[in-house]
C-alpha positions in Angstrom: 145.3 -94.5 0.8 148.9 -95.5 1.6 151.0 -98.6 1.4 154.7 -99.2 1.7 157.6 -101.2 3.2 160.9 -100.8 5.0 164.4 -101.9 4.2 164.0 -101.0 0.5 167.7 -100.4 0.0 168.6 -103.8 1.3 166.6 -105.6 -1.3 167.8 -107.1 -4.5 166.0 -106.3 -7.7 163.6 -109.2 -7.7 162.6 -108.7 -4.1 162.1 -104.9 -4.5 160.1 -105.4 -7.6 157.8 -108.0 -5.9 157.3 -105.7 -2.9 156.3 -102.8 -5.2 153.7 -105.1 -6.8 152.4 -106.0 -3.4 152.1 -102.3 -2.4 150.0 -101.5 -5.4 147.9 -104.7 -4.8 147.3 -103.6 -1.2 145.9 -100.3 -2.3 143.7 -101.8 -5.0 142.3 -104.4 -2.6 141.6 -101.7 0.1 139.8 -99.5 -2.5 137.7 -102.2 -4.1 134.9 -102.5 -1.4 134.6 -98.7 -0.9 132.6 -96.0 -2.7 135.9 -94.6 -4.0 137.3 -97.5 -5.9 138.9 -95.6 -8.8 142.5 -94.6 -8.4 143.2 -91.3 -10.2 146.6 -90.3 -8.8 149.7 -92.0 -7.3 152.8 -90.7 -5.6 155.8 -93.0 -5.1 158.7 -92.1 -2.8 161.6 -94.4 -3.7 164.7 -94.7 -1.5 167.9 -94.7 -3.5 166.1 -94.2 -6.8 169.4 -94.3 -8.8 171.1 -97.1 -6.8 172.7 -99.7 -9.1 171.0 -103.1 -8.7 173.2 -104.9 -11.2 172.6 -105.9 -14.9 172.6 -102.3 -15.9 169.4 -101.6 -13.9 168.8 -99.0 -11.2 166.1 -99.0 -8.5 163.8 -96.7 -10.6 163.8 -99.3 -13.4 163.0 -102.0 -10.8 160.1 -99.8 -9.5 158.8 -99.4 -13.1 158.8 -103.1 -13.7 156.8 -103.7 -10.5 154.4 -100.9 -11.3 153.9 -102.1 -14.8 153.1 -105.6 -13.6 150.6 -104.3 -11.0 148.9 -102.1 -13.5 148.7 -104.8 -16.2 147.0 -107.1 -13.6 144.6 -104.4 -12.4 143.8 -102.3 -15.4 144.0 -104.9 -18.1 146.1 -105.3 -21.3 148.7 -102.6 -21.9 146.8 -101.7 -25.1 144.1 -100.2 -22.8 146.5 -98.1 -20.8 145.6 -95.0 -22.8 142.0 -95.3 -21.5 142.6 -96.5 -17.9 145.8 -95.7 -16.0 146.1 -92.7 -13.7 148.7 -90.0 -13.5 151.6 -90.2 -11.1 154.9 -88.9 -9.7 157.9 -91.0 -8.5 160.9 -89.3 -6.8 163.8 -90.4 -4.8 164.1 -89.9 -1.1 166.6 -90.4 1.7 166.1 -93.2 4.2 165.0 -96.8 3.6 161.2 -96.7 3.5 159.3 -97.0 0.2 156.0 -95.2 0.4 153.1 -95.2 -2.1 150.2 -92.8 -1.8 146.9 -93.0 -3.8 144.1 -90.6 -4.4 140.9 -92.3 -5.5 137.4 -91.1 -6.4 133.9 -92.5 -7.0 134.2 -92.3 -10.8 137.1 -93.1 -13.2 139.2 -90.2 -14.4 140.1 -89.5 -18.0 143.8 -90.0 -18.8 145.3 -87.0 -20.6 148.6 -87.2 -22.6 151.0 -84.5 -23.8 151.4 -84.4 -27.6 154.9 -83.0 -27.1 156.0 -86.2 -25.3 155.9 -89.9 -26.0 153.4 -91.5 -23.7 155.5 -92.9 -20.8 154.2 -96.4 -21.2 155.5 -96.3 -24.8 159.1 -95.4 -23.9 161.8 -97.5 -25.5 163.9 -100.1 -23.6 166.6 -97.5 -23.2 164.8 -96.6 -20.0 164.5 -100.1 -18.6 163.0 -103.5 -19.5 159.5 -102.2 -18.7 158.5 -98.6 -19.2 157.2 -96.1 -16.7 153.4 -96.6 -16.5 151.4 -93.4 -15.9 149.3 -90.9 -17.7 150.6 -87.3 -18.0 147.5 -86.1 -16.2 144.0 -87.2 -15.1 140.9 -85.2 -15.8 138.1 -85.4 -13.2 134.8 -84.4 -14.6 132.5 -84.3 -11.6 128.8 -83.8 -11.7 128.8 -81.1 -9.1 132.1 -79.3 -9.5 134.2 -77.7 -12.2 136.5 -80.2 -14.0 139.8 -80.6 -12.3 143.1 -81.7 -13.9 145.6 -83.6 -11.8 148.9 -83.2 -13.5 151.6 -85.7 -12.7 155.4 -85.1 -12.4 156.4 -83.0 -15.5 160.0 -82.2 -16.5 162.2 -81.0 -19.3 161.5 -83.9 -21.7 160.2 -83.8 -25.3 159.6 -87.0 -27.2 161.3 -89.3 -24.7 164.5 -87.3 -24.5 165.7 -85.1 -21.6 166.4 -81.6 -22.7 168.8 -78.8 -21.6 171.2 -80.9 -19.4 172.9 -78.6 -16.9 170.8 -75.6 -17.7 168.3 -74.9 -14.9 166.6 -71.9 -16.5 166.0 -73.7 -19.8 164.8 -76.9 -18.0 162.3 -74.8 -16.0 161.0 -73.1 -19.1 160.7 -76.4 -21.0 158.8 -77.8 -18.0 156.5 -74.8 -18.0 155.8 -75.4 -21.7 155.0 -79.0 -21.1 152.6 -78.1 -18.3 150.8 -75.7 -20.6 150.6 -78.4 -23.3 149.0 -80.8 -20.9 146.4 -78.2 -19.9 145.8 -77.5 -23.6 145.4 -81.2 -24.3 142.9 -81.6 -21.5 140.9 -78.8 -23.2 140.9 -80.6 -26.5 143.8 -78.9 -28.2 145.9 -81.4 -30.2 148.6 -79.1 -31.7 150.4 -77.6 -28.7 153.7 -76.7 -30.4 152.1 -73.6 -31.9 151.4 -72.1 -28.4 152.7 -68.6 -28.2 154.2 -67.0 -25.1 150.9 -65.2 -24.2 148.9 -68.4 -24.6 151.3 -70.4 -22.5 150.9 -67.8 -19.7 147.1 -68.1 -20.0 147.1 -71.8 -19.8 149.5 -71.9 -16.8 147.1 -69.5 -15.0 144.8 -72.5 -14.8 147.0 -74.0 -12.0 145.8 -73.6 -8.5 148.4 -75.8 -6.7 151.9 -76.8 -7.6 154.6 -79.0 -6.1 158.0 -78.2 -7.3 160.7 -80.9 -6.9 164.3 -79.7 -7.2 167.5 -81.6 -6.8 169.8 -78.9 -5.5 169.0 -76.7 -2.5 171.0 -73.9 -4.1 168.5 -73.8 -7.0 165.4 -73.0 -5.0 165.8 -69.2 -4.9 166.2 -68.8 -8.6 163.4 -71.3 -9.3 161.2 -69.4 -7.0 161.6 -66.3 -9.1 160.8 -68.2 -12.3 157.7 -69.8 -10.8 156.4 -66.5 -9.3 156.9 -64.8 -12.6 155.1 -67.5 -14.6 152.1 -68.7 -12.5 149.2 -66.9 -11.0 149.5 -65.3 -7.6 146.5 -67.4 -6.6 148.5 -70.6 -7.2 149.7 -72.2 -4.0 153.3 -73.6 -4.4 154.9 -76.3 -2.3 158.6 -77.1 -2.5 160.4 -80.4 -2.0 164.0 -81.3 -2.6 164.3 -84.8 -4.1 166.2 -87.0 -6.5 164.4 -87.2 -9.9 163.8 -90.1 -12.2 166.7 -89.2 -14.5 170.0 -87.9 -13.0 170.2 -85.1 -15.6 166.9 -83.5 -14.6 167.0 -80.6 -12.2 163.4 -79.8 -11.8 160.0 -81.6 -11.9 156.6 -80.0 -11.3 153.2 -81.5 -10.6 149.9 -79.7 -9.8 146.2 -79.2 -9.9 144.6 -77.1 -12.6 141.1 -75.9 -13.5 141.3 -76.4 -17.3 139.4 -74.3 -19.9 136.2 -75.8 -21.3 137.0 -78.8 -23.5 136.7 -77.9 -27.2 137.2 -79.5 -30.6 139.7 -78.3 -33.2 138.7 -78.1 -36.8 
């Protein structure tokens, strides 16, 4: 399901925010009468994501405010976000068209968080008046298929802080560790900081599809080597150059994984 609008760069902050709300509402309304009424994954492509809209706010912050309002109206009180909202990615694109894509299923997914990171919807106001609103991943537990983990855009962030500014290799490795932590969390593991190198490699082998967003075309070759050395040869990798949600981030990865059987820790 897709919604969107043109002339995004020409809009002031309130108009852009309102049109973002309307895009989400359009998708929710179109899904409601169908058998696939449960959104489990969103992709947003935001023109001029870092454009200054005044009052210390950029377009990504305006997008977040619109998304937050739409989610609060659709999913209920923010206190329920940990049980209801889907995973997502939002990246910056050229041009002037805002696009929002949604994947929906016939049953709700299970939101999954990363214990190494603050949940995005709990970020402080340093990142805008309203926080980003998405789960780190969505676990789909189908009756007729192996559980699938839809992992949203993941970058070199721990807590709510960006890490390794200017260091592509270190950002990539921090991102890999976060991806492994999300897979571990989906499997019921709650203490991911004790993951060793071999276990991280095993967890990352669960990925079957990746999309790697990178900010600089000159980085793709070196990133390709790191990705090839880290993930399974059976993992299909797609590449896309884009602006990311924070200017200091150089790489962001999303994907589809087949997580290990969920287990409890003693």
